[in-house]
DRENPA-3360 file (N, C-alpha, C; in nm, 2 decimals, always signed):
BEGIN
1 = MHKRRVVS = +0.08/-0.12/+0.00/+0.00/+0.00/+0.00/+0.09/+0.13/+0.00 ~ +0.04/+0.23/-0.06/+0.12/+0.36/-0.07/+0.11/+0.43/+0.07 ~ +0.22/+0.49/+0.11/+0.22/+0.58/+0.22/+0.14/+0.71/+0.18 ~ +0.06/+0.76/+0.28/-0.03/+0.87/+0.24/-0.02/+0.98/+0.35 ~ -0.01/+1.11/+0.30/-0.03/+1.22/+0.39/-0.18/+1.24/+0.42 ~ -0.21/+1.28/+0.54/-0.35/+1.30/+0.57/-0.37/+1.45/+0.59 ~ -0.46/+1.51/+0.52/-0.50/+1.65/+0.52/-0.65/+1.66/+0.55 ~ -0.69/+1.73/+0.66/-0.83/+1.74/+0.69/-0.87/+1.88/+0.69;
9 = AASLAVIG = -1.00/+1.90/+0.66/-1.06/+2.03/+0.67/-1.16/+2.03/+0.78 ~ -1.13/+2.08/+0.90/-1.22/+2.06/+1.01/-1.34/+2.15/+1.00 ~ -1.34/+2.25/+0.91/-1.46/+2.33/+0.90/-1.56/+2.28/+0.80 ~ -1.52/+2.17/+0.73/-1.61/+2.12/+0.62/-1.70/+2.02/+0.68 ~ -1.79/+1.97/+0.59/-1.90/+1.89/+0.63/-1.86/+1.76/+0.70 ~ -1.76/+1.69/+0.65/-1.72/+1.56/+0.70/-1.63/+1.58/+0.82 ~ -1.66/+1.53/+0.94/-1.58/+1.55/+1.05/-1.54/+1.42/+1.12 ~ -1.55/+1.31/+1.04/-1.50/+1.18/+1.09/-1.36/+1.17/+1.04;
17 = FALSACNG = -1.26/+1.21/+1.12/-1.12/+1.23/+1.08/-1.04/+1.11/+1.09 ~ -0.93/+1.10/+1.01/-0.83/+1.00/+1.02/-0.72/+1.07/+1.11 ~ -0.75/+1.18/+1.17/-0.66/+1.25/+1.26/-0.73/+1.26/+1.40 ~ -0.65/+1.29/+1.50/-0.70/+1.32/+1.63/-0.74/+1.47/+1.64 ~ -0.69/+1.55/+1.55/-0.71/+1.70/+1.56/-0.85/+1.73/+1.52 ~ -0.90/+1.84/+1.58/-1.03/+1.90/+1.54/-1.01/+2.05/+1.55 ~ -1.11/+2.12/+1.49/-1.10/+2.27/+1.49/-1.11/+2.32/+1.64 ~ -1.03/+2.42/+1.66/-1.03/+2.48/+1.79/-1.14/+2.59/+1.81;
25 = DDGESAAK = -1.13/+2.67/+1.92/-1.23/+2.77/+1.95/-1.24/+2.87/+1.84 ~ -1.13/+2.90/+1.77/-1.13/+3.00/+1.67/-1.19/+2.95/+1.53 ~ -1.23/+2.82/+1.52/-1.30/+2.77/+1.41/-1.21/+2.75/+1.29 ~ -1.08/+2.77/+1.30/-0.99/+2.75/+1.19/-0.98/+2.61/+1.15 ~ -0.95/+2.58/+1.02/-0.93/+2.44/+0.97/-0.80/+2.39/+1.02 ~ -0.80/+2.25/+1.04/-0.68/+2.18/+1.08/-0.64/+2.09/+0.96 ~ -0.50/+2.08/+0.95/-0.45/+2.00/+0.84/-0.32/+1.94/+0.90 ~ -0.30/+1.81/+0.89/-0.18/+1.75/+0.94/-0.13/+1.64/+0.85;
33 = ESPAASAS = +0.00/+1.61/+0.85/+0.05/+1.50/+0.78/+0.05/+1.38/+0.87 ~ +0.03/+1.26/+0.81/+0.04/+1.14/+0.89/+0.18/+1.10/+0.92 ~ +0.21/+1.02/+1.03/+0.35/+0.98/+1.07/+0.41/+0.91/+0.96 ~ +0.34/+0.83/+0.87/+0.40/+0.75/+0.77/+0.46/+0.84/+0.66 ~ +0.41/+0.97/+0.65/+0.45/+1.05/+0.54/+0.56/+1.15/+0.59 ~ +0.56/+1.19/+0.72/+0.65/+1.29/+0.76/+0.69/+1.26/+0.91 ~ +0.82/+1.26/+0.93/+0.87/+1.23/+1.07/+0.83/+1.35/+1.16 ~ +0.80/+1.46/+1.11/+0.77/+1.58/+1.19/+0.62/+1.59/+1.22;
41 = ASASAPAS = +0.54/+1.50/+1.16/+0.40/+1.52/+1.18/+0.36/+1.49/+1.32 ~ +0.25/+1.55/+1.36/+0.20/+1.54/+1.50/+0.07/+1.46/+1.51 ~ +0.02/+1.41/+1.39/-0.11/+1.34/+1.40/-0.09/+1.21/+1.47 ~ -0.20/+1.17/+1.54/-0.20/+1.05/+1.61/-0.26/+0.94/+1.53 ~ -0.28/+0.82/+1.59/-0.33/+0.70/+1.52/-0.47/+0.73/+1.46 ~ -0.50/+0.68/+1.34/-0.63/+0.71/+1.28/-0.75/+0.68/+1.37 ~ -0.85/+0.76/+1.37/-0.97/+0.74/+1.44/-1.08/+0.80/+1.35 ~ -1.20/+0.75/+1.36/-1.31/+0.79/+1.28/-1.44/+0.79/+1.36;
49 = SEPSSESP = -1.52/+0.89/+1.34/-1.65/+0.89/+1.40/-1.76/+0.83/+1.32 ~ -1.73/+0.78/+1.20/-1.82/+0.71/+1.12/-1.75/+0.59/+1.06 ~ -1.83/+0.48/+1.04/-1.77/+0.36/+0.99/-1.72/+0.38/+0.85 ~ -1.61/+0.31/+0.81/-1.57/+0.31/+0.67/-1.62/+0.19/+0.60 ~ -1.63/+0.20/+0.47/-1.68/+0.08/+0.39/-1.58/-0.03/+0.39 ~ -1.62/-0.15/+0.39/-1.54/-0.27/+0.38/-1.60/-0.36/+0.28 ~ -1.52/-0.44/+0.22/-1.57/-0.54/+0.13/-1.55/-0.68/+0.18 ~ -1.64/-0.78/+0.17/-1.62/-0.91/+0.21/-1.50/-0.97/+0.14;
57 = TDDSGNGG = -1.44/-1.07/+0.19/-1.31/-1.12/+0.14/-1.32/-1.24/+0.05 ~ -1.45/-1.28/+0.02/-1.46/-1.40/-0.06/-1.54/-1.38/-0.19 ~ -1.55/-1.26/-0.24/-1.62/-1.23/-0.36/-1.53/-1.23/-0.48 ~ -1.58/-1.28/-0.59/-1.51/-1.27/-0.72/-1.61/-1.26/-0.83 ~ -1.56/-1.23/-0.95/-1.65/-1.21/-1.06/-1.58/-1.20/-1.19 ~ -1.65/-1.15/-1.30/-1.59/-1.14/-1.43/-1.53/-1.00/-1.44 ~ -1.43/-0.99/-1.53/-1.36/-0.87/-1.56/-1.45/-0.78/-1.65 ~ -1.40/-0.66/-1.68/-1.47/-0.57/-1.77/-1.59/-0.51/-1.70;
65 = EAPAGDVT = -1.67/-0.44/-1.78/-1.79/-0.38/-1.73/-1.89/-0.48/-1.70 ~ -1.92/-0.50/-1.57/-2.01/-0.61/-1.53/-2.15/-0.58/-1.53 ~ -2.24/-0.66/-1.58/-2.39/-0.63/-1.57/-2.43/-0.66/-1.43 ~ -2.55/-0.61/-1.39/-2.61/-0.62/-1.26/-2.61/-0.77/-1.23 ~ -2.57/-0.81/-1.11/-2.57/-0.95/-1.06/-2.44/-1.01/-1.07 ~ -2.35/-0.96/-1.15/-2.21/-1.01/-1.16/-2.12/-0.92/-1.09 ~ -2.03/-0.98/-1.00/-1.94/-0.90/-0.93/-1.81/-0.87/-1.01 ~ -1.77/-0.75/-1.02/-1.65/-0.71/-1.09/-1.52/-0.77/-1.02;
73 = APGTKLKT = -1.44/-0.84/-1.09/-1.32/-0.90/-1.03/-1.22/-0.80/-0.98 ~ -1.15/-0.83/-0.87/-1.04/-0.75/-0.83/-0.94/-0.73/-0.95 ~ -0.88/-0.61/-0.96/-0.78/-0.58/-1.06/-0.84/-0.54/-1.19 ~ -0.97/-0.53/-1.21/-1.04/-0.49/-1.33/-1.00/-0.35/-1.36 ~ -0.97/-0.32/-1.49/-0.94/-0.19/-1.54/-1.06/-0.14/-1.62 ~ -1.11/-0.02/-1.58/-1.23/+0.03/-1.65/-1.20/+0.18/-1.70 ~ -1.29/+0.23/-1.78/-1.28/+0.37/-1.82/-1.39/+0.45/-1.75 ~ -1.37/+0.58/-1.74/-1.47/+0.67/-1.69/-1.60/+0.65/-1.76;
81 = GDRAVLPF = -1.71/+0.63/-1.69/-1.84/+0.60/-1.75/-1.87/+0.45/-1.74 ~ -1.78/+0.37/-1.71/-1.80/+0.22/-1.69/-1.86/+0.20/-1.55 ~ -1.93/+0.09/-1.55/-2.00/+0.05/-1.42/-1.94/-0.08/-1.36 ~ -1.91/-0.07/-1.23/-1.85/-0.19/-1.16/-1.95/-0.23/-1.06 ~ -1.97/-0.36/-1.05/-2.06/-0.42/-0.94/-1.97/-0.48/-0.83 ~ -1.99/-0.43/-0.71/-1.89/-0.46/-0.60/-1.96/-0.50/-0.47 ~ -1.90/-0.59/-0.40/-1.95/-0.62/-0.26/-1.92/-0.50/-0.17 ~ -2.01/-0.47/-0.08/-1.99/-0.35/+0.00/-2.04/-0.38/+0.14;
89 = RYTSDKKG = -1.96/-0.33/+0.24/-2.01/-0.34/+0.38/-1.98/-0.20/+0.45 ~ -2.08/-0.15/+0.51/-2.07/-0.02/+0.58/-2.05/-0.04/+0.73 ~ -2.14/-0.12/+0.79/-2.13/-0.16/+0.93/-2.16/-0.31/+0.93 ~ -2.16/-0.37/+1.05/-2.18/-0.51/+1.07/-2.32/-0.55/+1.02 ~ -2.41/-0.46/+1.02/-2.55/-0.49/+0.98/-2.59/-0.42/+0.85 ~ -2.50/-0.35/+0.79/-2.53/-0.29/+0.66/-2.43/-0.34/+0.55 ~ -2.47/-0.44/+0.48/-2.38/-0.49/+0.37/-2.47/-0.54/+0.26 ~ -2.41/-0.54/+0.14/-2.48/-0.58/+0.02/-2.39/-0.57/-0.10;
97 = TIAITVTA = -2.46/-0.54/-0.21/-2.39/-0.53/-0.34/-2.43/-0.40/-0.40 ~ -2.33/-0.32/-0.44/-2.36/-0.19/-0.51/-2.29/-0.19/-0.65 ~ -2.33/-0.09/-0.73/-2.27/-0.06/-0.85/-2.22/+0.08/-0.85 ~ -2.09/+0.10/-0.89/-2.04/+0.23/-0.90/-2.00/+0.26/-1.04 ~ -2.05/+0.38/-1.09/-2.01/+0.43/-1.22/-1.94/+0.56/-1.19 ~ -1.81/+0.57/-1.22/-1.74/+0.69/-1.22/-1.77/+0.77/-1.34 ~ -1.84/+0.89/-1.32/-1.89/+0.97/-1.43/-1.79/+1.08/-1.47 ~ -1.70/+1.12/-1.38/-1.60/+1.22/-1.42/-1.49/+1.23/-1.32;
105 = IEKGAESD = -1.37/+1.26/-1.37/-1.25/+1.29/-1.28/-1.21/+1.43/-1.33 ~ -1.24/+1.53/-1.25/-1.21/+1.67/-1.29/-1.11/+1.74/-1.20 ~ -1.03/+1.82/-1.27/-0.93/+1.90/-1.19/-0.99/+2.03/-1.14 ~ -0.97/+2.06/-1.01/-1.01/+2.19/-0.96/-0.89/+2.29/-0.96 ~ -0.91/+2.40/-0.89/-0.81/+2.50/-0.88/-0.74/+2.49/-0.74 ~ -0.61/+2.53/-0.74/-0.54/+2.53/-0.61/-0.61/+2.61/-0.50 ~ -0.68/+2.71/-0.54/-0.75/+2.80/-0.44/-0.86/+2.72/-0.37 ~ -0.91/+2.61/-0.44/-1.02/+2.53/-0.38/-0.97/+2.46/-0.25;
113 = MAAFGDKA = -0.84/+2.45/-0.23/-0.78/+2.38/-0.12/-0.76/+2.47/+0.00 ~ -0.80/+2.59/+0.00/-0.77/+2.69/+0.10/-0.82/+2.64/+0.24 ~ -0.93/+2.58/+0.25/-0.99/+2.54/+0.37/-0.91/+2.43/+0.44 ~ -0.82/+2.37/+0.37/-0.73/+2.26/+0.43/-0.61/+2.31/+0.49 ~ -0.58/+2.44/+0.48/-0.47/+2.50/+0.56/-0.34/+2.50/+0.48 ~ -0.23/+2.54/+0.55/-0.10/+2.56/+0.49/-0.04/+2.43/+0.43 ~ -0.06/+2.32/+0.49/+0.00/+2.19/+0.43/-0.07/+2.15/+0.30 ~ -0.18/+2.21/+0.26/-0.24/+2.18/+0.13/-0.19/+2.28/+0.02;
121 = KGMAPYFI = -0.10/+2.38/+0.06/-0.05/+2.47/-0.04/+0.02/+2.40/-0.15 ~ +0.00/+2.44/-0.27/+0.06/+2.38/-0.38/-0.01/+2.25/-0.44 ~ -0.11/+2.20/-0.36/-0.19/+2.09/-0.41/-0.30/+2.12/-0.51 ~ -0.31/+2.05/-0.61/-0.42/+2.06/-0.70/-0.53/+1.96/-0.67 ~ -0.65/+2.00/-0.65/-0.76/+1.91/-0.61/-0.82/+1.84/-0.74 ~ -0.87/+1.72/-0.72/-0.93/+1.65/-0.83/-1.07/+1.60/-0.77 ~ -1.17/+1.61/-0.85/-1.30/+1.57/-0.81/-1.35/+1.44/-0.88 ~ -1.36/+1.33/-0.80/-1.40/+1.20/-0.86/-1.55/+1.19/-0.83;
129 = KMKVENVG = -1.62/+1.21/-0.94/-1.77/+1.21/-0.93/-1.82/+1.07/-0.97 ~ -1.93/+1.03/-0.90/-1.98/+0.89/-0.93/-2.12/+0.88/-0.90 ~ -2.18/+0.78/-0.96/-2.32/+0.74/-0.93/-2.31/+0.60/-0.86 ~ -2.39/+0.59/-0.76/-2.39/+0.46/-0.68/-2.53/+0.40/-0.69 ~ -2.54/+0.27/-0.71/-2.67/+0.20/-0.73/-2.67/+0.09/-0.63 ~ -2.79/+0.07/-0.57/-2.81/-0.05/-0.48/-2.85/-0.16/-0.57 ~ -2.76/-0.26/-0.59/-2.79/-0.37/-0.67/-2.85/-0.49/-0.60 ~ -2.81/-0.51/-0.47/-2.86/-0.62/-0.39/-2.99/-0.60/-0.33;
137 = GTDLSYAS = -3.03/-0.47/-0.31/-3.16/-0.45/-0.25/-3.16/-0.45/-0.10 ~ -3.05/-0.45/-0.04/-3.04/-0.45/+0.11/-3.04/-0.31/+0.16 ~ -3.07/-0.29/+0.29/-3.07/-0.16/+0.35/-2.93/-0.10/+0.37 ~ -2.90/-0.01/+0.28/-2.77/+0.06/+0.29/-2.79/+0.21/+0.31 ~ -2.91/+0.25/+0.37/-2.94/+0.39/+0.40/-2.83/+0.45/+0.48 ~ -2.79/+0.57/+0.45/-2.70/+0.66/+0.52/-2.55/+0.60/+0.51 ~ -2.53/+0.50/+0.43/-2.39/+0.45/+0.41/-2.31/+0.55/+0.32 ~ -2.18/+0.55/+0.33/-2.10/+0.63/+0.25/-1.98/+0.55/+0.20;
145 = LKLDGVLN = -1.92/+0.60/+0.09/-1.80/+0.54/+0.04/-1.71/+0.64/-0.02 ~ -1.58/+0.60/-0.04/-1.48/+0.70/-0.09/-1.39/+0.62/-0.19 ~ -1.37/+0.68/-0.31/-1.27/+0.62/-0.40/-1.14/+0.71/-0.39 ~ -1.03/+0.64/-0.40/-0.90/+0.71/-0.39/-0.85/+0.75/-0.53 ~ -0.78/+0.86/-0.54/-0.72/+0.90/-0.67/-0.60/+0.82/-0.71 ~ -0.58/+0.81/-0.84/-0.47/+0.73/-0.89/-0.39/+0.83/-0.99 ~ -0.26/+0.84/-0.97/-0.18/+0.93/-1.06/-0.16/+0.87/-1.20 ~ -0.14/+0.96/-1.29/-0.10/+0.91/-1.43/+0.02/+0.82/-1.41;
153 = GGAGTGVI = +0.01/+0.70/-1.46/+0.12/+0.60/-1.44/+0.08/+0.49/-1.34 ~ -0.02/+0.51/-1.26/-0.07/+0.40/-1.18/-0.05/+0.41/-1.03 ~ +0.04/+0.51/-0.99/+0.07/+0.52/-0.84/-0.04/+0.59/-0.77 ~ -0.05/+0.57/-0.64/-0.14/+0.64/-0.55/-0.09/+0.78/-0.53 ~ -0.18/+0.86/-0.48/-0.15/+1.01/-0.46/-0.06/+1.03/-0.34 ~ -0.07/+0.94/-0.24/+0.00/+0.96/-0.12/-0.07/+1.05/-0.02 ~ -0.19/+1.10/-0.06/-0.26/+1.19/+0.02/-0.40/+1.14/+0.05 ~ -0.44/+1.15/+0.18/-0.58/+1.12/+0.22/-0.65/+1.25/+0.26;
161 = LMGDIPGK = -0.76/+1.29/+0.19/-0.83/+1.41/+0.22/-0.96/+1.37/+0.30 ~ -0.98/+1.43/+0.41/-1.10/+1.40/+0.49/-1.19/+1.53/+0.49 ~ -1.28/+1.53/+0.40/-1.37/+1.64/+0.38/-1.41/+1.66/+0.24 ~ -1.47/+1.77/+0.20/-1.52/+1.79/+0.07/-1.50/+1.94/+0.04 ~ -1.54/+1.98/-0.08/-1.54/+2.12/-0.12/-1.68/+2.15/-0.17 ~ -1.76/+2.21/-0.08/-1.90/+2.24/-0.10/-1.92/+2.31/-0.24 ~ -2.02/+2.25/-0.31/-2.05/+2.31/-0.44/-1.97/+2.26/-0.56 ~ -1.86/+2.20/-0.52/-1.77/+2.15/-0.63/-1.75/+2.00/-0.61;
169 = CDRETAPR = -1.73/+1.95/-0.49/-1.71/+1.81/-0.47/-1.77/+1.78/-0.33 ~ -1.90/+1.74/-0.33/-1.98/+1.72/-0.21/-1.98/+1.56/-0.19 ~ -1.93/+1.52/-0.07/-1.93/+1.38/-0.04/-2.07/+1.35/+0.03 ~ -2.15/+1.28/-0.04/-2.29/+1.26/+0.01/-2.30/+1.12/+0.06 ~ -2.38/+1.10/+0.16/-2.42/+0.97/+0.21/-2.54/+0.92/+0.14 ~ -2.56/+0.79/+0.14/-2.68/+0.73/+0.08/-2.81/+0.79/+0.14 ~ -2.91/+0.81/+0.07/-3.03/+0.87/+0.12/-3.11/+0.76/+0.21 ~ -3.21/+0.81/+0.28/-3.28/+0.72/+0.37/-3.35/+0.60/+0.30;
177 = DFTTKGAT = -3.39/+0.63/+0.17/-3.46/+0.53/+0.09/-3.36/+0.44/+0.01 ~ -3.23/+0.44/+0.04/-3.14/+0.36/-0.04/-3.14/+0.22/+0.02 ~ -3.26/+0.16/+0.01/-3.29/+0.03/+0.07/-3.34/-0.07/-0.03 ~ -3.36/-0.03/-0.15/-3.43/-0.12/-0.25/-3.34/-0.13/-0.38 ~ -3.36/-0.24/-0.45/-3.28/-0.27/-0.57/-3.31/-0.16/-0.67 ~ -3.21/-0.10/-0.73/-3.22/+0.00/-0.83/-3.22/+0.15/-0.77 ~ -3.22/+0.16/-0.64/-3.21/+0.29/-0.58/-3.07/+0.35/-0.61 ~ -3.06/+0.48/-0.64/-2.93/+0.54/-0.67/-2.91/+0.68/-0.60;
185 = YETCSLAA = -2.79/+0.72/-0.59/-2.75/+0.85/-0.55/-2.62/+0.89/-0.61 ~ -2.59/+1.02/-0.61/-2.46/+1.06/-0.66/-2.37/+1.12/-0.55 ~ -2.24/+1.11/-0.56/-2.15/+1.16/-0.46/-2.02/+1.19/-0.53 ~ -1.92/+1.24/-0.45/-1.80/+1.28/-0.50/-1.69/+1.26/-0.40 ~ -1.57/+1.20/-0.45/-1.46/+1.18/-0.36/-1.35/+1.28/-0.40 ~ -1.28/+1.34/-0.30/-1.18/+1.44/-0.33/-1.04/+1.38/-0.32 ~ -0.96/+1.41/-0.42/-0.82/+1.37/-0.43/-0.73/+1.49/-0.45 ~ -0.60/+1.48/-0.42/-0.52/+1.60/-0.45/-0.37/+1.55/-0.47;
193 = TKTTPVTG = -0.29/+1.63/-0.54/-0.15/+1.60/-0.56/-0.08/+1.73/-0.59 ~ +0.05/+1.73/-0.56/+0.14/+1.84/-0.59/+0.22/+1.81/-0.72 ~ +0.21/+1.68/-0.76/+0.30/+1.64/-0.87/+0.23/+1.60/-1.00 ~ +0.23/+1.47/-1.02/+0.17/+1.41/-1.14/+0.02/+1.42/-1.13 ~ -0.05/+1.45/-1.25/-0.19/+1.46/-1.24/-0.27/+1.34/-1.20 ~ -0.38/+1.35/-1.14/-0.47/+1.24/-1.11/-0.55/+1.21/-1.23 ~ -0.54/+1.09/-1.28/-0.61/+1.05/-1.40/-0.70/+0.93/-1.38 ~ -0.70/+0.88/-1.26/-0.78/+0.76/-1.23/-0.84/+0.76/-1.09;
201 = AEYDEGDT = -0.92/+0.66/-1.06/-0.98/+0.64/-0.93/-0.99/+0.49/-0.90 ~ -0.97/+0.45/-0.78/-0.97/+0.31/-0.74/-1.06/+0.28/-0.62 ~ -1.12/+0.16/-0.63/-1.20/+0.10/-0.52/-1.11/-0.01/-0.46 ~ -1.06/+0.02/-0.34/-0.97/-0.08/-0.27/-1.01/-0.12/-0.13 ~ -1.14/-0.12/-0.11/-1.19/-0.15/+0.03/-1.20/-0.30/+0.05 ~ -1.16/-0.35/+0.17/-1.17/-0.49/+0.21/-1.06/-0.57/+0.16 ~ -1.04/-0.68/+0.21/-0.92/-0.77/+0.18/-0.92/-0.81/+0.04 ~ -1.03/-0.83/-0.03/-1.04/-0.88/-0.16/-0.98/-0.77/-0.26;
209 = YSDNPVVW = -1.00/-0.65/-0.24/-0.96/-0.54/-0.33/-0.85/-0.46/-0.28 ~ -0.80/-0.47/-0.16/-0.70/-0.38/-0.10/-0.57/-0.39/-0.18 ~ -0.53/-0.51/-0.22/-0.40/-0.53/-0.30/-0.42/-0.53/-0.45 ~ -0.55/-0.53/-0.49/-0.57/-0.55/-0.63/-0.70/-0.48/-0.66 ~ -0.70/-0.34/-0.66/-0.82/-0.26/-0.67/-0.88/-0.26/-0.81 ~ -1.01/-0.23/-0.81/-1.08/-0.19/-0.94/-1.04/-0.05/-0.97 ~ -1.00/-0.02/-1.09/-0.95/+0.11/-1.13/-1.02/+0.17/-1.25 ~ -1.07/+0.29/-1.24/-1.12/+0.37/-1.35/-1.02/+0.47/-1.40;
217 = TN = -1.00/+0.49/-1.53/-0.92/+0.60/-1.58/-0.99/+0.68/-1.69 ~ -0.94/+0.80/-1.70/-1.00/+0.89/-1.81/-0.96/+0.84/-1.95;
% end
C-alpha cells in the first residue's frame, strides 16, 4: 500500500477524521501529515466517528464492465463511464452489493484547497464524481464510500483528504430510501496531488480489493 499524507478540513461537512485533531475555538481548519509521510507530523493514530466501507473477502466475478448481478473482479481496469458491481459493507449490519459508475474525474483550482490549511498549499484538487446504485436491494441507507485518486502511471497520490469542497465536490451519504434494488444517488470523492496529475480512481476496500483494486481511468 502507498504511504499517504493526511490532510483534513475541520470546518467542512465531514468531521470523521483520520486524525485526532479537530477545529479549535477560533474555528480555523486543521491539516496534518500522517506519521507515515513525515517524521515531523504530530497526527496520532487514525480514528473515525463514522464507519468506513469494507468489502467481504470471498467475492469474485468477471472482468470488464459487469452487468447487474455479476461482481467485478479485483484488478479490473475500467474507463470513466463504466459500471462496476462490487461487494460492500458499511457496518456489521449494513452490507450488500452496489454498482459504482465513475462519471468524471475533474481537476479543480489550487485555491479550492484553502480550507485545508498551509499543508495543502501547492496541491491541485481532483473531483472524482460517481453514481452509486443499490444492486442487492439490502438496507444501505446513510452509508458512504470513498474512491482514492490514482496518478497518471498508476501510483497512488500519497494523500488522504477528509472532507469535501462544497458546491464542487460534495461527499454525500446514501439517502434514507437507499434500501431497494435500483435505488441510486450521486456523490464525489476528493483527491489531491502536488506532482503528477490524477487520471484515475480506485476502489480498494476490504481484503479482496486492497491489494488489487478496481481502477477507472479517463
